[in-house]
C-alpha positions as a Markdown table, in Angstrom:
| # | Residue | x | y | z |
|---|---|---|---|---|
| 1 | Met | 220.9 | -24.8 | 191.5 |
| 2 | Leu | 218.0 | -23.8 | 188.5 |
| 3 | Asp | 215.8 | -27.0 | 189.9 |
| 4 | Asn | 213.2 | -26.0 | 187.2 |
| 5 | Val | 214.7 | -25.2 | 184.8 |
| 6 | Ile | 214.8 | -29.2 | 183.1 |
| 7 | Leu | 217.2 | -30.6 | 180.7 |
| 8 | Asp | 215.5 | -33.0 | 179.2 |
| 9 | Tyr | 213.3 | -30.3 | 178.1 |
| 10 | Ala | 215.0 | -27.7 | 176.4 |
| 11 | Leu | 215.8 | -26.9 | 173.1 |
| 12 | Val | 218.6 | -24.1 | 173.1 |
| 13 | Phe | 218.3 | -22.6 | 170.1 |
| 14 | Asp | 219.6 | -19.5 | 168.0 |
| 15 | Ile | 218.7 | -17.4 | 164.6 |
| 16 | Glu | 220.9 | -15.2 | 161.4 |
| 17 | Thr | 218.9 | -12.9 | 159.9 |
| 18 | Val | 219.9 | -10.8 | 156.8 |
| 19 | Pro | 217.4 | -7.8 | 155.2 |
| 20 | Ser | 215.3 | -9.2 | 152.8 |
| 21 | Val | 216.9 | -8.2 | 150.0 |
| 22 | Lys | 220.2 | -7.8 | 148.6 |
| 23 | Thr | 220.3 | -3.4 | 148.4 |
| 24 | Phe | 218.4 | -1.4 | 149.2 |
| 25 | Ala | 217.2 | -0.5 | 145.5 |
| 26 | Glu | 215.2 | -3.6 | 145.1 |
| 27 | Leu | 213.0 | -2.3 | 147.5 |
| 28 | Ser | 209.6 | -1.8 | 147.1 |
| 29 | Pro | 208.7 | 2.2 | 146.9 |
| 30 | Thr | 206.7 | 1.9 | 149.6 |
| 31 | Met | 208.6 | -0.7 | 151.4 |
| 32 | Gln | 211.7 | 2.3 | 150.5 |
| 33 | Glu | 209.7 | 4.9 | 152.0 |
| 34 | Met | 209.2 | 2.6 | 155.3 |
| 35 | Trp | 212.4 | 2.4 | 156.3 |
| 36 | Glu | 213.6 | 5.8 | 155.7 |
| 37 | Gln | 210.9 | 6.7 | 158.3 |
| 38 | Lys | 212.6 | 4.1 | 160.1 |
| 39 | Ala | 216.4 | 5.0 | 159.8 |
| 40 | Ala | 215.3 | 8.0 | 160.8 |
| 41 | Arg | 213.0 | 7.4 | 163.7 |
| 42 | Met | 215.9 | 5.3 | 165.3 |
| 43 | Gly | 218.6 | 7.8 | 164.3 |
| 44 | Tyr | 220.9 | 5.8 | 161.8 |
| 45 | Leu | 221.0 | 8.7 | 159.6 |
| 46 | Asp | 222.6 | 10.7 | 161.8 |
| 47 | Lys | 226.1 | 8.9 | 162.3 |
| 48 | Gly | 226.7 | 9.6 | 158.8 |
| 49 | Ala | 225.0 | 6.6 | 156.6 |
| 50 | Thr | 222.5 | 7.5 | 153.7 |
| 51 | Val | 219.0 | 5.5 | 153.8 |
| 52 | Ala | 220.9 | 2.8 | 151.9 |
| 53 | Glu | 223.5 | 2.1 | 153.6 |
| 54 | Ser | 221.6 | 1.9 | 156.9 |
| 55 | Tyr | 219.2 | -0.6 | 155.1 |
| 56 | Glu | 222.0 | -2.5 | 154.1 |
| 57 | Thr | 223.8 | -2.1 | 157.6 |
| 58 | Trp | 220.5 | -2.5 | 160.3 |
| 59 | Ala | 218.1 | -3.5 | 158.0 |
| 60 | Gly | 217.9 | -7.4 | 159.5 |
| 61 | Ile | 217.3 | -7.0 | 162.4 |
| 62 | Tyr | 213.9 | -6.1 | 162.3 |
| 63 | Ala | 211.5 | -9.0 | 161.1 |
| 64 | Glu | 209.7 | -6.5 | 159.0 |
| 65 | Phe | 212.7 | -5.3 | 156.7 |
| 66 | Gly | 214.6 | -9.0 | 157.6 |
| 67 | Lys | 214.5 | -13.0 | 156.8 |
| 68 | Val | 215.4 | -15.7 | 158.8 |
| 69 | Ile | 218.1 | -17.4 | 157.3 |
| 70 | Cys | 218.8 | -19.5 | 159.4 |
| 71 | Ile | 218.3 | -21.3 | 162.8 |
| 72 | Ser | 220.1 | -23.7 | 164.6 |
| 73 | Ala | 219.0 | -25.4 | 167.9 |
| 74 | Gly | 220.8 | -28.3 | 170.5 |
| 75 | Tyr | 218.9 | -30.6 | 172.7 |
| 76 | Phe | 220.8 | -32.7 | 175.2 |
| 77 | Lys | 220.7 | -36.0 | 175.6 |
| 78 | Lys | 222.9 | -37.8 | 178.2 |
| 79 | Asp | 225.7 | -40.3 | 177.2 |
| 80 | Pro | 224.2 | -44.0 | 178.7 |
| 81 | Glu | 227.6 | -45.5 | 179.2 |
| 82 | Thr | 229.6 | -42.3 | 180.9 |
| 83 | Gly | 226.1 | -40.5 | 182.0 |
| 84 | Arg | 227.5 | -37.4 | 180.6 |
| 85 | Gln | 225.2 | -34.6 | 179.2 |
| 86 | Thr | 225.6 | -34.4 | 175.7 |
| 87 | Leu | 224.7 | -31.6 | 173.1 |
| 88 | Arg | 222.8 | -32.4 | 169.9 |
| 89 | Ile | 222.5 | -29.4 | 167.4 |
| 90 | Arg | 220.8 | -30.0 | 164.2 |
| 91 | Ser | 220.5 | -26.3 | 161.8 |
| 92 | Phe | 217.8 | -25.3 | 159.0 |
| 93 | Ala | 219.7 | -23.2 | 156.3 |
| 94 | Ser | 218.0 | -21.8 | 152.9 |
| 95 | Arg | 217.9 | -18.9 | 151.3 |
| 96 | Asp | 213.9 | -20.0 | 150.9 |
| 97 | Glu | 212.9 | -18.4 | 154.4 |
| 98 | Lys | 209.6 | -20.1 | 154.0 |
| 99 | Glu | 211.0 | -23.4 | 153.1 |
| 100 | Leu | 213.6 | -23.0 | 156.6 |
| 101 | Leu | 211.1 | -21.7 | 158.6 |
| 102 | Leu | 208.4 | -24.7 | 157.2 |
| 103 | Ala | 211.0 | -27.1 | 158.4 |
| 104 | Phe | 211.7 | -25.4 | 162.1 |
| 105 | Ala | 208.1 | -25.4 | 163.0 |
| 106 | Asp | 207.4 | -28.9 | 161.3 |
| 107 | Thr | 210.8 | -30.2 | 163.7 |
| 108 | Leu | 208.9 | -28.1 | 166.5 |
| 109 | Asn | 205.1 | -30.5 | 166.3 |
| 110 | Lys | 206.9 | -33.3 | 165.7 |
| 111 | Tyr | 209.4 | -33.7 | 168.6 |
| 112 | Phe | 209.0 | -30.2 | 170.7 |
| 113 | Asn | 205.8 | -30.0 | 171.5 |
| 114 | Gln | 204.8 | -30.3 | 175.2 |
| 115 | Val | 203.8 | -26.8 | 175.4 |
| 116 | Gly | 203.8 | -27.0 | 179.5 |
| 117 | Asn | 207.4 | -29.2 | 179.2 |
| 118 | His | 209.2 | -27.9 | 177.2 |
| 119 | Phe | 211.1 | -24.2 | 176.5 |
| 120 | Phe | 213.0 | -22.3 | 174.0 |
| 121 | Ser | 216.7 | -21.5 | 175.9 |
| 122 | Gly | 219.4 | -19.1 | 174.8 |
| 123 | His | 220.9 | -15.5 | 174.4 |
| 124 | Asn | 218.5 | -12.6 | 174.0 |
| 125 | Ile | 215.3 | -15.5 | 172.6 |
| 126 | Asn | 213.1 | -13.6 | 174.6 |
| 127 | Glu | 213.3 | -10.1 | 172.6 |
| 128 | Phe | 214.7 | -10.9 | 169.0 |
| 129 | Asp | 215.4 | -15.4 | 168.5 |
| 130 | Ile | 211.3 | -16.4 | 169.3 |
| 131 | Pro | 209.3 | -12.7 | 168.3 |
| 132 | Tyr | 211.8 | -12.4 | 164.7 |
| 133 | Cys | 210.7 | -15.8 | 164.0 |
| 134 | Cys | 206.6 | -15.7 | 164.9 |
| 135 | Arg | 206.8 | -12.4 | 162.8 |
| 136 | Arg | 208.3 | -14.2 | 159.8 |
| 137 | Met | 206.2 | -17.2 | 160.3 |
| 138 | Leu | 202.8 | -15.6 | 160.6 |
| 139 | Val | 204.5 | -12.9 | 157.3 |
| 140 | Asn | 204.7 | -16.3 | 154.8 |
| 141 | Gly | 201.2 | -17.8 | 156.2 |
| 142 | Ile | 203.0 | -20.7 | 158.7 |
| 143 | Glu | 200.6 | -21.7 | 161.6 |
| 144 | Leu | 203.1 | -21.1 | 164.9 |
| 145 | Pro | 203.3 | -24.3 | 166.7 |
| 146 | Gly | 202.5 | -24.8 | 169.9 |
| 147 | Leu | 206.5 | -23.5 | 171.4 |
| 148 | Leu | 205.9 | -20.4 | 169.6 |
| 149 | Asp | 202.5 | -19.4 | 169.8 |
| 150 | Ile | 203.0 | -17.1 | 172.7 |
| 151 | Ala | 200.6 | -14.0 | 172.1 |
| 152 | Gly | 198.6 | -12.9 | 174.5 |
| 153 | Lys | 200.3 | -15.4 | 177.5 |
| 154 | Lys | 201.5 | -13.5 | 180.4 |
| 155 | Pro | 205.1 | -13.9 | 181.4 |
| 156 | Trp | 204.7 | -16.5 | 184.4 |
| 157 | Glu | 203.5 | -18.6 | 181.6 |
| 158 | Leu | 206.2 | -18.4 | 179.8 |
| 159 | Lys | 208.9 | -20.8 | 180.7 |
| 160 | Asn | 211.0 | -20.1 | 178.1 |
| 161 | Phe | 215.1 | -19.0 | 180.4 |
| 162 | Asp | 217.0 | -16.9 | 177.9 |
| 163 | Thr | 220.4 | -16.3 | 179.5 |
| 164 | Met | 220.9 | -12.7 | 179.5 |
| 165 | Gln | 217.5 | -12.0 | 181.3 |
| 166 | His | 219.0 | -14.5 | 184.0 |
| 167 | Trp | 222.2 | -12.6 | 183.9 |
| 168 | Lys | 220.5 | -9.2 | 184.5 |
| 169 | Phe | 219.2 | -10.6 | 187.9 |
| 170 | Gly | 216.4 | -7.1 | 187.6 |
| 171 | Asp | 218.8 | -4.8 | 185.9 |
| 172 | Tyr | 217.5 | -3.1 | 183.0 |
| 173 | Lys | 220.1 | -0.1 | 182.7 |
| 174 | Ser | 222.4 | -2.6 | 179.9 |
| 175 | Tyr | 222.8 | -5.1 | 177.3 |
| 176 | Thr | 225.2 | -8.1 | 178.0 |
| 177 | Ser | 227.0 | -10.3 | 175.3 |
| 178 | Leu | 227.3 | -13.9 | 174.6 |
| 179 | Lys | 231.0 | -13.4 | 174.5 |
| 180 | Leu | 232.0 | -11.6 | 177.2 |
| 181 | Leu | 229.7 | -14.5 | 179.8 |
| 182 | Ala | 231.1 | -16.8 | 178.3 |
| 183 | Ala | 234.7 | -15.2 | 179.1 |
| 184 | Ile | 233.9 | -14.0 | 182.8 |
| 185 | Phe | 232.1 | -17.9 | 182.9 |
| 186 | Asp | 235.8 | -19.8 | 181.4 |
| 187 | Ile | 233.5 | -20.9 | 179.2 |
| 188 | Pro | 235.8 | -22.6 | 175.9 |
| 189 | Thr | 234.7 | -20.7 | 173.0 |
| 190 | Pro | 235.8 | -21.5 | 169.7 |
| 191 | Lys | 237.6 | -18.7 | 167.8 |
| 192 | Asp | 235.2 | -17.5 | 165.3 |
| 193 | Asp | 235.7 | -15.7 | 161.9 |
| 194 | Ile | 232.8 | -13.6 | 161.8 |
| 195 | Asp | 230.8 | -11.8 | 164.1 |
| 196 | Gly | 226.4 | -10.7 | 164.0 |
| 197 | Ser | 228.0 | -7.5 | 161.7 |
| 198 | Asp | 229.5 | -9.7 | 159.4 |
| 199 | Val | 226.3 | -11.5 | 158.7 |
| 200 | Ala | 224.3 | -9.8 | 155.5 |
| 201 | Arg | 227.8 | -9.5 | 153.9 |
| 202 | Val | 228.4 | -13.1 | 154.2 |
| 203 | Phe | 224.9 | -13.9 | 152.7 |
| 204 | Trp | 224.5 | -11.1 | 150.3 |
| 205 | Gln | 228.2 | -10.8 | 148.6 |
| 206 | Glu | 229.4 | -13.9 | 149.1 |
| 207 | Asp | 227.2 | -15.8 | 149.3 |
| 208 | Asn | 228.7 | -18.5 | 152.2 |
| 209 | Leu | 225.6 | -19.4 | 154.0 |
| 210 | Asp | 227.1 | -22.8 | 155.3 |
| 211 | Arg | 230.4 | -20.0 | 157.1 |
| 212 | Ile | 226.5 | -18.5 | 158.0 |
| 213 | Arg | 226.0 | -21.8 | 159.5 |
| 214 | Ile | 228.7 | -23.1 | 161.0 |
| 215 | Tyr | 228.9 | -19.4 | 163.5 |
| 216 | Cys | 224.9 | -20.2 | 164.0 |
| 217 | Glu | 226.2 | -23.9 | 165.4 |
| 218 | Lys | 229.0 | -21.9 | 167.4 |
| 219 | Asp | 226.3 | -19.1 | 169.1 |
| 220 | Val | 224.1 | -22.5 | 170.8 |
| 221 | Ala | 227.1 | -24.6 | 171.8 |
| 222 | Thr | 228.3 | -21.4 | 173.9 |
| 223 | Ala | 224.6 | -21.0 | 174.5 |
| 224 | Ala | 223.9 | -24.9 | 176.2 |
| 225 | Arg | 227.9 | -24.4 | 178.0 |
| 226 | Leu | 226.1 | -21.0 | 179.8 |
| 227 | Leu | 223.1 | -22.2 | 180.9 |
| 228 | Leu | 225.0 | -25.5 | 182.4 |
| 229 | Arg | 227.4 | -23.7 | 184.0 |
| 230 | Tyr | 224.2 | -21.5 | 185.0 |
| 231 | Lys | 223.1 | -24.4 | 187.2 |
| 232 | Gly | 226.2 | -25.6 | 188.4 |
| 233 | Leu | 227.2 | -28.6 | 186.0 |
| 234 | Pro | 230.4 | -29.3 | 184.4 |
| 235 | Thr | 230.2 | -28.1 | 180.8 |
| 236 | Leu | 230.4 | -30.0 | 177.2 |
| 237 | Glu | 233.8 | -30.9 | 175.9 |
| 238 | Asp | 233.9 | -30.4 | 172.6 |
| 239 | Thr | 233.5 | -34.3 | 172.6 |
| 240 | Asp | 230.0 | -34.0 | 174.0 |
| 241 | Ile | 228.8 | -32.2 | 171.1 |
| 242 | His | 226.8 | -34.1 | 168.4 |
| 243 | Phe | 226.0 | -32.1 | 164.8 |
| 244 | Val | 222.7 | -35.1 | 163.6 |
């Protein structure tokens, strides 16, 4: 199945994001005003949150008000002895967003530069991870690598494989989480001590970037296993996943 999705060219990735500063009070007056307008328009204030509370809870999901703190990316490689598919994961995690994005861009330019062949895979990457990375690279003055230079391209010109979009089969009514799909496909997933809603707190209050990196890597492993199931292939065992 999915014979056009060639694993040798796939880069499975996931990002973690947080509000750009710890508290609403640290924003410039202009950005405070911009966030207040955004929060009101999105209905966050109708949920009983103050402007400051809404910033800490939701700002990280918007590239205009947040920043990337971790990118984990995995690529498939067959074991020459066993013939089993393996996954090698590398993470880029830093409190300095520009440093992180430069390292990721450099890796894409060096090793994933065949735009007609290489492609991203992951869960909800078309609506979140890819545009978020592109926007933050522009903000930081970083030239977009070829694999991320997608502005103006038509949907059929993009080879990226979004596991959430594939599951929709044309149905646009709902969001299906990676966790739910993992359960449906009986994909083994480690017990997480945090989820996406905890990332900002763990970053800004606990100062535990390593904990976030591990969480991000787990999502990449799960998304890679889901891609294999979509293709009708055996899933990855924990021993098939390596960190580089």
